[in-house]
DRENKOL-497207 format. One record per residue (C-alpha): x negated, z negated, y. Coordinates in steps of 0.1 Angstrom, whole numbers. Layout:
BEGIN
+-------+-------+-------+
!  east !    up ! north !
+-------+-------+-------+
!     X !     Z !     Y !
...
+-------+-------+-------+
//
This chain:
BEGIN
+-------+-------+-------+
!  east !    up ! north !
+-------+-------+-------+
!    33 !    12 !   145 !
!    68 !    24 !   135 !
!    97 !     9 !   112 !
!    90 !    13 !    74 !
!   112 !    19 !    47 !
!   115 !    -5 !    17 !
!    93 !    24 !    -3 !
!    68 !    28 !    25 !
!    61 !   -11 !    29 !
!    60 !    -9 !   -10 !
!    32 !    15 !    -6 !
!    15 !     2 !    20 !
!    12 !   -32 !     3 !
!     2 !   -17 !   -30 !
!   -26 !     2 !    -9 !
!   -36 !   -29 !     9 !
!   -37 !   -50 !   -26 !
!   -60 !   -24 !   -41 !
!   -85 !   -21 !   -13 !
!   -91 !   -57 !   -12 !
!   -94 !   -61 !   -48 !
!  -113 !   -27 !   -56 !
!  -134 !   -29 !   -25 !
!  -135 !   -61 !    -7 !
!  -149 !   -61 !    28 !
!  -184 !   -80 !    18 !
!  -192 !   -50 !     0 !
!  -195 !   -24 !    28 !
!  -233 !   -31 !    32 !
!  -238 !   -23 !    -2 !
!  -221 !    13 !    -2 !
!  -241 !    19 !    31 !
!  -272 !    23 !     8 !
!  -255 !    48 !   -14 !
!  -253 !    86 !   -12 !
!  -216 !    88 !   -11 !
!  -206 !    59 !     8 !
!  -180 !    49 !   -17 !
!  -175 !    48 !   -58 !
!  -160 !    77 !   -72 !
!  -140 !    56 !   -95 !
!  -126 !    37 !   -65 !
!  -113 !    73 !   -48 !
!   -99 !    85 !   -84 !
!   -78 !    53 !   -86 !
!   -67 !    54 !   -47 !
!   -55 !    90 !   -57 !
!   -36 !    80 !   -87 !
!   -16 !    56 !   -62 !
!   -10 !    88 !   -40 !
!   -35 !    89 !   -12 !
!   -44 !   125 !   -18 !
!    -9 !   141 !   -25 !
!    12 !   130 !     3 !
!    12 !   164 !    22 !
!    15 !   182 !    -9 !
!    53 !   192 !   -20 !
!    64 !   183 !   -56 !
!    64 !   218 !   -65 !
!    27 !   217 !   -58 !
!    20 !   185 !   -77 !
!    23 !   160 !   -48 !
!    50 !   142 !   -30 !
!    57 !   120 !    -2 !
!    71 !    83 !    -5 !
!    99 !    85 !    20 !
!   102 !   124 !    26 !
!    80 !   117 !    60 !
!    46 !   127 !    46 !
!    27 !   124 !    77 !
!    41 !    85 !    83 !
!    35 !    78 !    48 !
!    -2 !    92 !    52 !
!    -4 !    71 !    85 !
!     3 !    40 !    66 !
!   -29 !    49 !    44 !
!   -49 !    53 !    73 !
!   -39 !    24 !    91 !
!   -50 !     0 !    62 !
!   -80 !    19 !    57 !
!   -86 !     8 !    94 !
!   -75 !   -24 !    89 !
!  -102 !   -31 !    58 !
!  -128 !    -7 !    71 !
!  -122 !    11 !    40 !
!  -145 !    36 !    26 !
!  -134 !    68 !    11 !
!  -128 !   104 !    24 !
!   -91 !   102 !    35 !
!   -91 !   131 !    59 !
!  -109 !   158 !    43 !
!   -95 !   162 !     7 !
!   -56 !   155 !    23 !
!   -61 !   182 !    51 !
!   -76 !   206 !    25 !
!   -50 !   199 !    -1 !
!   -19 !   205 !    24 !
!   -34 !   238 !    38 !
!   -37 !   251 !     0 !
!    -3 !   239 !    -7 !
!    10 !   256 !    24 !
!   -10 !   288 !    20 !
!    14 !   321 !    13 !
!     8 !   353 !     4 !
!   -30 !   348 !    -3 !
!   -52 !   341 !   -32 !
!   -39 !   312 !   -56 !
!   -60 !   279 !   -54 !
!   -42 !   259 !   -77 !
!   -68 !   248 !   -97 !
!   -88 !   233 !   -67 !
!   -55 !   217 !   -55 !
!   -49 !   199 !   -87 !
!   -87 !   185 !   -85 !
!   -82 !   174 !   -51 !
!   -49 !   156 !   -60 !
!   -65 !   139 !   -91 !
!   -93 !   127 !   -72 !
!  -120 !   144 !   -94 !
!  -129 !   167 !   -67 !
!  -134 !   161 !   -30 !
!  -132 !   187 !     0 !
!  -143 !   188 !    36 !
!  -124 !   201 !    65 !
!  -147 !   223 !    85 !
!  -125 !   228 !   119 !
!  -149 !   211 !   147 !
!  -176 !   231 !   160 !
!  -213 !   217 !   175 !
!  -224 !   225 !   209 !
!  -221 !   249 !   227 !
!  -184 !   253 !   211 !
!  -177 !   219 !   210 !
!  -151 !   220 !   233 !
!  -120 !   207 !   214 !
!   -99 !   237 !   198 !
!  -127 !   264 !   206 !
!  -134 !   286 !   175 !
!  -164 !   306 !   177 !
!  -167 !   312 !   138 !
!  -164 !   348 !   131 !
!  -151 !   364 !    97 !
!  -154 !   402 !    92 !
!  -136 !   419 !    60 !
!  -157 !   441 !    36 !
!  -144 !   461 !     9 !
!  -149 !   434 !   -15 !
!  -142 !   404 !     6 !
!  -154 !   390 !    37 !
!  -187 !   379 !    56 !
!  -187 !   344 !    76 !
!  -205 !   337 !   104 !
!  -201 !   301 !   115 !
!  -215 !   265 !   124 !
!  -191 !   237 !   120 !
!  -198 !   202 !   127 !
!  -194 !   174 !   127 !
!  -176 !   179 !    91 !
!  -165 !   145 !    72 !
!  -185 !   153 !    37 !
!  -214 !   139 !    15 !
!  -232 !   151 !   -10 !
!  -203 !   147 !   -36 !
!  -183 !   175 !   -16 !
!  -174 !   202 !   -38 !
!  -153 !   226 !   -12 !
!  -153 !   231 !    23 !
!  -122 !   250 !    41 !
!  -135 !   266 !    70 !
!  -117 !   281 !   102 !
!  -127 !   312 !   117 !
!  -115 !   338 !   137 !
!  -105 !   374 !   121 !
!   -88 !   401 !   132 !
!   -60 !   389 !   157 !
!   -59 !   353 !   146 !
!   -73 !   325 !   126 !
!   -81 !   326 !    89 !
!   -92 !   298 !    64 !
!  -115 !   301 !    37 !
!  -122 !   277 !     8 !
!  -160 !   279 !     5 !
!  -177 !   263 !   -24 !
!  -209 !   239 !   -13 !
!  -232 !   260 !   -38 !
!  -224 !   293 !   -18 !
!  -257 !   310 !   -15 !
!  -264 !   312 !    25 !
!  -247 !   279 !    31 !
!  -269 !   252 !    46 !
!  -258 !   217 !    47 !
!  -274 !   195 !    73 !
!  -265 !   160 !    68 !
!  -261 !   141 !   104 !
!  -265 !   107 !   111 !
!  -234 !    84 !   119 !
!  -227 !    49 !   129 !
!  -201 !    42 !   105 !
!  -220 !    25 !    74 !
!  -198 !    44 !    47 !
!  -186 !    76 !    63 !
!  -209 !   107 !    56 !
!  -211 !   137 !    82 !
!  -228 !   170 !    81 !
!  -232 !   206 !    98 !
!  -225 !   237 !    80 !
!  -241 !   268 !    89 !
!  -233 !   301 !    78 !
!  -252 !   334 !    88 !
!  -236 !   365 !    73 !
!  -224 !   346 !    43 !
!  -204 !   367 !    19 !
!  -174 !   356 !     6 !
!  -149 !   369 !   -21 !
!  -115 !   381 !   -11 !
!  -102 !   350 !   -32 !
!  -122 !   326 !    -7 !
!   -88 !   335 !    16 !
!   -65 !   307 !    21 !
!   -32 !   324 !    29 !
!   -29 !   358 !    49 !
!   -58 !   370 !    69 !
!   -55 !   363 !   106 !
!   -23 !   341 !   104 !
!   -33 !   305 !    99 !
!   -31 !   298 !   137 !
!     2 !   275 !   131 !
!   -13 !   260 !    97 !
!   -46 !   249 !   115 !
!   -28 !   235 !   145 !
!    -6 !   214 !   122 !
!   -35 !   202 !   105 !
!   -52 !   195 !   137 !
!   -22 !   174 !   147 !
!   -21 !   155 !   113 !
!   -60 !   146 !   114 !
!   -51 !   131 !   147 !
!   -25 !   110 !   135 !
!   -47 !    97 !   107 !
!   -75 !    92 !   131 !
!   -54 !    74 !   154 !
!   -36 !    51 !   127 !
!   -72 !    43 !   113 !
!   -81 !    34 !   147 !
!   -51 !     9 !   156 !
!   -57 !    -7 !   122 !
!   -95 !   -13 !   131 !
!   -84 !   -27 !   163 !
!   -60 !   -53 !   149 !
!   -84 !   -65 !   124 !
!  -107 !   -70 !   156 !
!   -82 !   -86 !   176 !
!   -69 !  -112 !   150 !
!  -101 !  -121 !   138 !
!  -115 !  -129 !   174 !
!   -84 !  -149 !   183 !
!   -89 !  -171 !   152 !
!  -125 !  -176 !   164 !
!  -118 !  -186 !   198 !
!   -92 !  -208 !   186 !
!  -115 !  -228 !   164 !
!  -147 !  -223 !   182 !
!  -152 !  -253 !   207 !
!  -174 !  -253 !   238 !
!  -178 !  -285 !   260 !
!  -152 !  -300 !   239 !
!  -127 !  -275 !   242 !
!  -116 !  -247 !   222 !
!  -123 !  -214 !   238 !
!   -88 !  -200 !   238 !
!   -79 !  -229 !   261 !
!  -100 !  -215 !   290 !
!   -79 !  -192 !   314 !
!  -105 !  -166 !   316 !
!  -102 !  -161 !   275 !
!   -64 !  -161 !   279 !
!   -67 !  -134 !   309 !
!   -87 !  -111 !   284 !
!   -68 !  -119 !   252 !
!   -36 !  -108 !   275 !
!   -52 !   -73 !   285 !
!   -63 !   -68 !   247 !
!   -29 !   -78 !   235 !
!   -13 !   -53 !   258 !
!   -37 !   -25 !   247 !
!   -31 !   -30 !   213 !
!     7 !   -29 !   216 !
!     4 !     2 !   238 !
!   -17 !    19 !   211 !
!     9 !    10 !   185 !
!    36 !    24 !   203 !
!    15 !    58 !   216 !
!     6 !    62 !   180 !
!    36 !    57 !   163 !
!    56 !    83 !   189 !
!    29 !   106 !   181 !
!    31 !   105 !   144 !
!    69 !   108 !   145 !
!    67 !   138 !   164 !
!    42 !   155 !   140 !
!    63 !   146 !   110 !
!    97 !   160 !   128 !
!    78 !   191 !   140 !
!    87 !   184 !   176 !
!    74 !   205 !   206 !
!    59 !   173 !   221 !
!    36 !   164 !   193 !
!     7 !   182 !   211 !
!    12 !   162 !   245 !
!    18 !   128 !   228 !
!   -15 !   132 !   207 !
!   -36 !   138 !   235 !
!   -21 !   110 !   255 !
!   -25 !    90 !   223 !
!   -62 !   100 !   218 !
!   -69 !    95 !   254 !
!   -55 !    61 !   255 !
!   -65 !    45 !   219 !
!   -99 !    65 !   224 !
!  -109 !    44 !   255 !
!   -89 !    12 !   253 !
!   -98 !     9 !   214 !
!  -132 !    10 !   223 !
!  -129 !   -16 !   252 !
!  -108 !   -41 !   230 !
!  -136 !   -39 !   198 !
!  -161 !   -44 !   228 !
!  -147 !   -75 !   243 !
!  -141 !   -88 !   208 !
!  -180 !   -87 !   200 !
!  -184 !  -103 !   235 !
!  -163 !  -132 !   227 !
!  -180 !  -137 !   194 !
!  -214 !  -144 !   216 !
!  -245 !  -142 !   198 !
!  -229 !  -139 !   162 !
!  -208 !  -109 !   172 !
!  -238 !   -87 !   173 !
!  -255 !   -97 !   142 !
!  -253 !   -73 !   109 !
!  -243 !  -104 !    87 !
!  -209 !  -104 !   108 !
!  -182 !   -80 !    95 !
!  -172 !   -73 !   132 !
!  -197 !   -44 !   138 !
!  -179 !   -24 !   108 !
!  -147 !   -21 !   127 !
!  -166 !   -14 !   158 !
!  -183 !    14 !   142 !
!  -152 !    27 !   129 !
!  -133 !    29 !   159 !
!  -164 !    43 !   179 !
!  -165 !    70 !   153 !
!  -127 !    80 !   162 !
!  -132 !    79 !   196 !
!  -158 !   108 !   199 !
!  -145 !   130 !   168 !
!  -116 !   152 !   170 !
!  -123 !   155 !   208 !
!  -131 !   126 !   230 !
!  -109 !   110 !   255 !
!  -121 !   130 !   281 !
!  -115 !   161 !   260 !
!   -80 !   152 !   255 !
!   -75 !   142 !   289 !
!   -82 !   178 !   300 !
!   -60 !   193 !   272 !
!   -28 !   167 !   284 !
!   -33 !   180 !   320 !
!   -33 !   217 !   308 !
!    -3 !   209 !   286 !
!    16 !   193 !   314 !
!     8 !   221 !   338 !
!    21 !   246 !   312 !
!    54 !   229 !   312 !
!    57 !   227 !   349 !
!    48 !   263 !   356 !
!    34 !   280 !   386 !
!    32 !   260 !   416 !
+-------+-------+-------+
//
C-alpha cells in the first residue's frame, strides 16, 4: 500500500502477531454470539500497543509511530482486514482525535484518557439514515439555550455496541457544524440496534428528539467544526479502505492456494486457462486497490488538497472491485465457498460492509464528478 519505515514495519508485525495470538480466526464465530463482538481485555491490550492513540499528539497522551499518524493507523486497519479482526477501530480513534484537536471549548481530557487506555469505547455519529443518507449531508440540528444546547438528530448506521459509553454527534449549529460528546445514558437518547452482515461488528441508530445537553458537551467551538469534521471523514475513509484491501488480500491468497491444490479431471484448477484469466483480473484489481488506497492515505496524512478527490476515486474503485474480487473467490471455491464453516465469508462480510458504509461507490462517483467539475470551472 505504501513504503514502510522500520518502525512502521515493527509496529505492523507486532499488531499482526497479537491478533493471531489473542484472537485467532477460528474464534470469529464464537464472538458473533457475544453482545460486543469482541472481548474487552483484547481491546485494552490492543490499546496498549497503540491502536487508539495514533491520531492524538504526545501532548494529549498519544503519539504516532513514524510521525505520519494516518499512515500508521492505516497499517493497523490493513491488519484488521487481513485477519477479519474484531474491535471498534474506527469510533474510538476518530472520537479521540476530535477531542484532542478541539480548541476553545470544554475540557474532555478524562474521556480522552479512557479512550486511549481502551477502558472506554465511543461511537462516531456522523452518517444519517434515509432520507438524509446522501454522502456528507447533515440534517441534525443543535440550538443554543441559556444553559447548553438542544439537539435534534437521527444518526445511523453508527458502529457501536452495547458497551459504547459516548457518542460524538455532528450537527448543524449557527453557520457551521458543531460536535457534541453525548453520553449513552443521556435522557432522551434512543438507541436502536441494527442488523449487519459482519459477524463481529455492531451498528445502531441514534435518535435524539429535542435532547437537552449541558454546555460541556460541546467539543471545540460552536459552529466551527467544519474543517475538523471533513478531516475525520477523510481519515475514516482511509481506515475503511485499508481494511477492505487487507480483506481482499486474504481472499485472493487463500483462493490462489485452493485452486493450486484442488484437482479436477486430473489437473489442478489453476492450470485451466479460464481460471488463469480470472486470477489475472483479480490481481489487477488488487494491485490497483493498493495503489489508489495508498495514494489517498498519503494525501490525507499530508493534508493535500487532492485528498477528497483521491478518496472518492479509491472508494469508487475498491468498493466495486473489492466486492467483485471476493465474490469471484467464493465462486472459485465451489460449494465449500458458500458454507458457514469456511472462513471466506468472514472477509466477504467485511468487504461488503465497507462498500455500503461511509458512502457507496455510486455516492463517491457523484462526489468525484462534482469535485472534478468544480476544479474545471464553468464551461
